[in-house]
C-alpha positions as CSV (number, residue, x, y, z in Angstrom):
1,M,0.0,0.0,0.0
2,N,1.3,3.4,-0.9
3,R,2.6,5.6,1.9
4,S,3.8,9.2,1.9
5,A,7.0,10.2,3.6
6,A,5.0,11.0,6.7
7,G,3.8,7.4,6.8
8,A,0.2,8.0,5.6
9,A,-1.2,6.6,2.5
10,A,-0.6,8.6,-0.7
11,P,-2.9,7.6,-3.6
12,D,-2.2,8.9,-7.1
13,Q,-3.4,12.4,-7.9
14,D,-7.2,12.5,-8.1
15,P,-8.9,13.4,-11.3
16,A,-9.9,16.9,-10.2
17,G,-6.2,17.8,-9.9
18,T,-5.7,17.9,-6.2
19,E,-4.1,15.3,-4.0
20,A,-6.8,13.1,-2.5
21,S,-5.0,13.2,0.9
22,D,-5.1,17.0,0.9
23,Q,-8.9,17.4,0.3
24,P,-10.7,19.3,3.0
25,A,-13.2,17.2,5.0
26,A,-16.8,17.5,4.1
27,K,-18.9,19.1,6.7
28,A,-20.7,16.3,8.7
29,A,-23.4,16.8,11.3
30,S,-22.2,17.2,14.9
31,G,-21.8,13.7,16.4
32,A,-22.4,12.0,13.0
33,P,-20.6,8.7,12.3
34,T,-17.6,8.4,9.9
35,V,-18.2,5.8,7.2
36,V,-15.4,4.7,4.9
37,L,-16.7,3.0,1.8
38,L,-14.8,0.9,-0.7
39,G,-16.2,-0.1,-4.1
40,D,-17.2,0.8,-7.6
41,V,-17.4,4.2,-9.1
42,M,-19.4,4.1,-12.3
43,T,-21.1,6.2,-14.9
44,D,-24.6,5.0,-15.4
45,L,-26.2,5.2,-18.9
46,V,-29.9,4.9,-17.9
47,A,-32.4,3.9,-20.6
48,R,-36.0,4.1,-19.3
49,L,-37.8,1.8,-21.7
50,A,-41.2,2.9,-23.0
51,G,-42.3,-0.7,-23.2
52,P,-40.9,-4.3,-23.2
53,L,-37.5,-4.7,-24.8
54,V,-37.8,-5.9,-28.4
55,P,-34.9,-8.2,-29.4
56,A,-33.4,-7.5,-32.8
57,S,-35.4,-4.4,-33.3
58,D,-35.9,-0.9,-31.8
59,S,-37.0,-0.2,-28.2
60,P,-37.8,3.5,-27.6
61,A,-36.5,4.9,-24.3
62,R,-35.6,8.1,-22.5
63,I,-31.8,8.0,-21.9
64,S,-29.8,10.0,-19.3
65,V,-26.3,9.9,-17.9
66,E,-26.1,9.5,-14.1
67,G,-23.6,8.9,-11.4
68,G,-23.4,5.3,-10.4
69,G,-21.5,2.5,-8.6
70,A,-22.9,0.8,-5.5
71,A,-20.4,2.2,-3.0
72,A,-20.5,5.7,-4.6
73,N,-24.3,5.7,-4.4
74,T,-24.3,4.7,-0.7
75,A,-21.6,7.3,0.0
76,S,-23.7,10.0,-1.6
77,W,-26.8,9.1,0.4
78,L,-24.8,8.9,3.6
79,A,-23.4,12.4,3.1
80,G,-26.9,13.7,2.4
81,L,-27.9,12.3,5.8
82,G,-25.1,14.3,7.5
83,A,-22.5,11.5,8.0
84,R,-18.9,11.9,7.2
85,S,-18.6,9.8,4.1
86,V,-15.2,8.8,2.7
87,L,-15.1,6.9,-0.6
88,L,-12.2,4.8,-1.7
89,G,-12.0,3.6,-5.3
90,R,-10.3,3.7,-8.6
91,V,-11.2,5.7,-11.7
92,G,-9.8,6.4,-15.1
93,D,-7.7,9.4,-16.0
94,D,-10.6,10.7,-18.1
95,A,-13.5,13.1,-18.2
96,A,-15.8,10.6,-16.6
97,G,-13.5,10.1,-13.7
98,R,-13.2,13.9,-13.1
99,A,-17.0,14.2,-13.4
100,A,-17.5,11.4,-10.9
101,A,-15.1,12.9,-8.3
102,N,-16.6,16.4,-8.7
103,G,-20.2,15.2,-8.5
104,L,-19.5,13.2,-5.4
105,R,-17.7,16.1,-3.7
106,A,-20.6,18.4,-4.5
107,H,-22.8,16.0,-2.5
108,G,-20.3,16.2,0.5
109,V,-18.4,13.0,-0.1
110,E,-14.7,12.9,0.5
111,T,-13.1,11.0,-2.4
112,R,-9.8,9.1,-2.1
113,F,-9.4,7.7,-5.6
114,A,-6.5,6.0,-7.2
115,I,-6.1,7.0,-10.9
116,D,-5.7,4.4,-13.6
117,R,-3.7,5.6,-16.6
118,Q,-4.7,2.7,-18.8
119,R,-8.3,1.8,-18.1
120,P,-11.3,4.1,-18.4
121,T,-13.7,4.9,-15.6
122,G,-16.3,2.2,-15.2
123,T,-19.6,2.4,-17.1
124,V,-22.8,0.5,-16.8
125,I,-25.8,0.4,-19.2
126,V,-29.0,0.3,-17.1
127,L,-32.2,-0.8,-18.8
128,V,-35.2,0.2,-16.7
129,E,-38.6,-1.4,-17.5
130,P,-41.8,0.6,-17.2
131,G,-42.5,-0.9,-13.8
132,G,-39.2,0.3,-12.5
133,E,-37.2,-3.0,-12.4
134,R,-33.7,-2.7,-13.9
135,T,-31.2,-4.8,-15.7
136,M,-27.5,-3.8,-15.7
137,V,-24.8,-4.4,-18.3
138,P,-21.5,-3.3,-16.6
139,D,-18.0,-2.6,-17.8
140,A,-16.0,-2.3,-14.6
141,G,-13.2,-0.4,-16.3
142,A,-10.7,1.0,-13.7
143,N,-12.7,-0.7,-10.8
144,E,-11.4,-4.0,-12.0
145,A,-7.8,-3.0,-11.3
146,L,-8.3,-1.9,-7.7
147,T,-5.5,-3.3,-5.5
148,A,-4.5,-3.3,-1.9
149,D,-1.9,-0.7,-2.7
150,D,-4.7,1.8,-3.5
151,L,-5.9,1.8,0.1
152,P,-5.0,4.8,2.2
153,Y,-4.0,3.6,5.7
154,D,-5.0,6.8,7.5
155,V,-8.8,6.4,7.0
156,F,-8.9,3.1,8.9
157,T,-9.3,4.4,12.4
158,S,-11.0,3.3,15.6
159,G,-14.6,4.6,15.9
160,A,-15.2,4.7,12.1
161,H,-17.2,2.1,10.1
162,L,-16.2,0.3,6.9
163,H,-18.8,-0.4,4.3
164,L,-17.7,-2.7,1.5
165,S,-19.5,-3.2,-1.8
166,G,-19.8,-6.9,-2.6
167,Y,-18.8,-6.3,-6.3
168,T,-15.2,-5.5,-5.1
169,L,-15.1,-8.8,-3.2
170,L,-16.8,-10.9,-5.9
171,R,-14.6,-9.7,-8.7
172,P,-11.3,-11.8,-8.6
173,S,-9.1,-8.9,-9.7
174,S,-10.2,-6.6,-6.9
175,R,-10.8,-9.2,-4.2
176,E,-7.3,-8.7,-2.6
177,A,-8.2,-5.1,-2.0
178,A,-11.5,-5.9,-0.5
179,L,-10.0,-8.5,1.9
180,A,-7.2,-6.2,2.8
181,A,-9.7,-3.4,3.7
182,L,-11.6,-5.8,6.0
183,D,-8.3,-6.8,7.7
184,L,-7.3,-3.1,8.2
185,A,-10.8,-2.3,9.6
186,H,-10.7,-5.2,12.0
187,E,-7.2,-4.3,13.1
188,A,-8.3,-0.7,13.7
189,G,-11.3,-1.8,15.7
190,M,-13.8,-0.5,13.2
191,T,-17.3,-2.0,12.7
192,T,-17.9,-3.4,9.2
193,S,-20.6,-4.1,6.7
194,V,-20.8,-5.8,3.3
195,D,-23.5,-5.7,0.6
196,A,-23.9,-8.9,-1.3
197,A,-24.2,-6.8,-4.5
198,S,-25.9,-9.1,-7.1
199,V,-27.0,-12.7,-7.3
200,G,-25.4,-13.4,-10.6
201,P,-21.8,-12.5,-9.6
202,L,-22.4,-14.1,-6.2
203,E,-23.3,-17.5,-7.8
204,T,-20.3,-17.2,-10.1
205,A,-17.9,-16.5,-7.3
206,G,-19.5,-19.2,-5.0
207,A,-21.8,-18.4,-2.1
208,E,-19.9,-20.7,0.3
209,R,-16.6,-18.9,-0.5
210,F,-18.3,-15.5,0.0
211,L,-19.5,-16.5,3.4
212,D,-16.0,-17.4,4.3
213,W,-14.7,-14.1,3.1
214,I,-17.2,-12.0,5.1
215,N,-17.1,-14.2,8.2
216,G,-17.1,-12.1,11.4
217,I,-18.4,-8.8,9.9
218,D,-21.0,-6.9,11.8
219,V,-23.7,-6.4,9.1
220,L,-24.4,-8.2,5.8
221,F,-27.0,-6.7,3.4
222,A,-28.7,-8.9,0.9
223,N,-31.9,-8.9,-1.2
224,Q,-34.2,-11.9,-1.3
225,A,-32.4,-13.6,-4.2
226,E,-29.0,-13.1,-2.7
227,A,-30.2,-14.3,0.7
228,R,-31.6,-17.5,-0.7
229,T,-28.3,-18.1,-2.5
230,L,-26.3,-17.5,0.6
231,A,-28.6,-19.5,2.8
232,S,-28.3,-22.5,0.4
233,A,-24.6,-22.5,1.0
234,A,-24.9,-22.4,4.8
235,H,-24.9,-25.8,6.3
236,S,-27.9,-25.0,8.6
237,A,-30.1,-23.7,5.8
238,P,-33.7,-24.8,6.3
239,P,-36.0,-25.7,3.3
240,P,-38.2,-22.9,2.0
241,I,-41.8,-22.7,3.2
242,A,-44.2,-24.0,0.6
243,A,-47.3,-22.1,-0.4
244,T,-50.0,-22.1,2.3
245,D,-53.1,-20.2,3.1
246,Q,-50.9,-17.4,4.5
247,S,-50.5,-14.1,2.6
248,P,-47.6,-13.7,0.1
249,A,-46.1,-11.1,2.4
250,T,-46.1,-13.5,5.3
251,I,-44.5,-16.3,3.3
252,H,-41.8,-13.9,2.0
253,R,-41.1,-12.8,5.5
254,L,-40.9,-16.3,7.0
255,N,-38.7,-17.6,4.2
256,S,-36.4,-14.6,4.5
257,V,-36.2,-15.0,8.3
258,S,-35.1,-18.6,7.8
259,A,-32.5,-17.5,5.3
260,A,-31.3,-14.7,7.5
261,R,-30.8,-17.0,10.5
262,A,-28.6,-19.3,8.4
263,I,-26.5,-16.3,7.1
264,A,-26.3,-14.7,10.6
265,E,-24.1,-17.6,11.7
266,H,-21.4,-15.8,9.7
267,C,-22.0,-12.2,10.9
268,G,-23.5,-10.1,13.6
269,L,-26.6,-9.1,11.7
270,A,-28.1,-10.4,8.4
271,V,-30.3,-7.7,6.9
272,V,-32.6,-8.8,4.1
273,K,-34.3,-6.3,1.8
274,L,-37.7,-7.5,0.8
275,G,-38.6,-4.7,-1.7
276,A,-42.4,-4.1,-1.5
277,F,-42.6,-6.4,1.5
278,G,-40.3,-4.3,3.7
279,A,-37.1,-5.4,5.4
280,L,-35.8,-7.5,8.3
281,A,-32.7,-8.0,10.3
282,C,-31.7,-11.2,12.1
283,S,-28.9,-11.4,14.7
284,S,-26.6,-14.3,15.3
285,T,-28.8,-15.3,18.3
286,G,-31.7,-16.0,15.9
287,D,-33.7,-13.0,17.1
288,Y,-35.1,-10.8,14.3
289,E,-36.9,-7.5,13.7
290,Y,-39.2,-6.8,10.8
291,V,-40.6,-3.6,9.3
292,D,-43.1,-2.9,6.5
293,A,-42.1,-1.1,3.4
294,V,-42.9,2.6,3.0
295,P,-46.1,2.9,0.9
296,L,-45.6,4.7,-2.4
297,G,-49.2,5.9,-2.4
298,A,-50.2,7.4,-5.7
299,D,-46.5,7.4,-6.8
300,V,-45.2,4.7,-9.0
301,A,-41.7,3.1,-9.0
302,I,-39.8,5.0,-11.6
303,D,-36.4,3.4,-11.3
304,S,-35.2,0.8,-8.8
305,T,-31.5,1.5,-9.6
306,G,-29.6,2.1,-6.4
307,A,-32.6,1.5,-4.1
308,G,-30.6,-1.1,-2.2
309,D,-27.6,1.3,-1.9
310,A,-29.9,4.0,-0.5
311,F,-31.4,1.4,2.0
312,A,-27.9,0.6,3.2
313,A,-27.1,4.3,3.8
314,G,-30.4,4.8,5.7
315,F,-29.8,1.7,7.8
316,L,-26.2,2.5,8.6
317,R,-26.8,6.2,9.5
318,Q,-29.3,5.1,12.1
319,W,-27.7,1.9,13.3
320,L,-24.3,3.6,14.0
321,T,-25.9,6.2,16.2
322,T,-28.9,4.6,17.9
323,P,-29.5,1.1,19.4
324,S,-32.9,0.5,17.8
325,L,-32.8,-2.1,15.0
326,A,-36.4,-1.3,14.0
327,E,-35.5,2.4,13.5
328,A,-32.5,1.5,11.4
329,L,-34.7,-0.7,9.2
330,R,-37.3,2.0,8.9
331,S,-34.7,4.6,8.0
332,G,-33.4,2.2,5.3
333,C,-36.9,1.7,3.9
334,V,-37.6,5.5,3.8
335,L,-34.5,6.1,1.7
336,A,-35.2,3.2,-0.6
337,A,-38.7,4.6,-1.2
338,R,-37.1,7.9,-2.1
339,A,-34.7,6.3,-4.5
340,V,-37.3,4.4,-6.5
341,R,-39.3,7.6,-7.1
342,M,-36.4,9.2,-9.0
343,V,-34.3,8.5,-12.1
344,G,-30.7,7.5,-11.2
345,A,-29.2,6.0,-8.1
346,R,-27.9,9.1,-6.2
347,S,-29.3,11.4,-3.6
348,V,-30.2,14.8,-5.1
349,S,-30.3,16.6,-1.8
């Protein structure tokens, strides 16, 4: 890992032209937590489809360019909630990297980026269906080359929290950096959380291996599909509950509780995002808390991109400052509901 003469980490010059280690701290609310985030920084090309995708033909859409990357999205939402948000990552030496850094700083995020002179800033094509569900086609770009040498030692301090995007852990080329960050956080006495990221890469990397990598963290975030995949790899995973005369919401909740209990054997809390059915958190003791989703009312889901990233920010902001698990879950659901009402994955506040 790079160090300056004084012993602190010295990443390459950031794309805005100032040394990352010399950036002034963003103004956080008094008593707010410090959250260090490691993960992807992306440019999202969002295509809001007017109807179903038509293979081998034209599919009209409204297209916009948005800031993206799971860790960057969560960092932006956290800064909007008044937390001190410090984002570690790798971007290209290009206009997209400069725009990403400047946009995040404008939202109050401290960026500590390594600069890749060969690879471009990551880009993802996001196809959003009329109902708000999205499909992503990513090109990781510079994110793929993130290494342990890119990590600044000085941000790993007692009292802070590390949040790790699962993409960094699931991608073989950046896995060393992710594991190194978890080690540094544990050595510093920081609390830690990991988001499982996406079921496809999770299945490719191997759910059992993933559980080994994250063993001992404080919080794991997963959606229903990710939770099922992880629970199937846990030796104590129970069979899913078959259809009964109970409501779909109840069946979803009970199945997710069972999955969360299996996952929680590897972490302090397993938090499962249930979308329209709310969210729950299960501790390693088997106890769990559940909250309903925030009703959208007359609003419709416009774009679900980044809703899980927003949820993580809302949960962490509350969980790091208050002991109430229910309040942390509600805070996550409130932010997720805000996210699905807008185009793009970032806070606009």
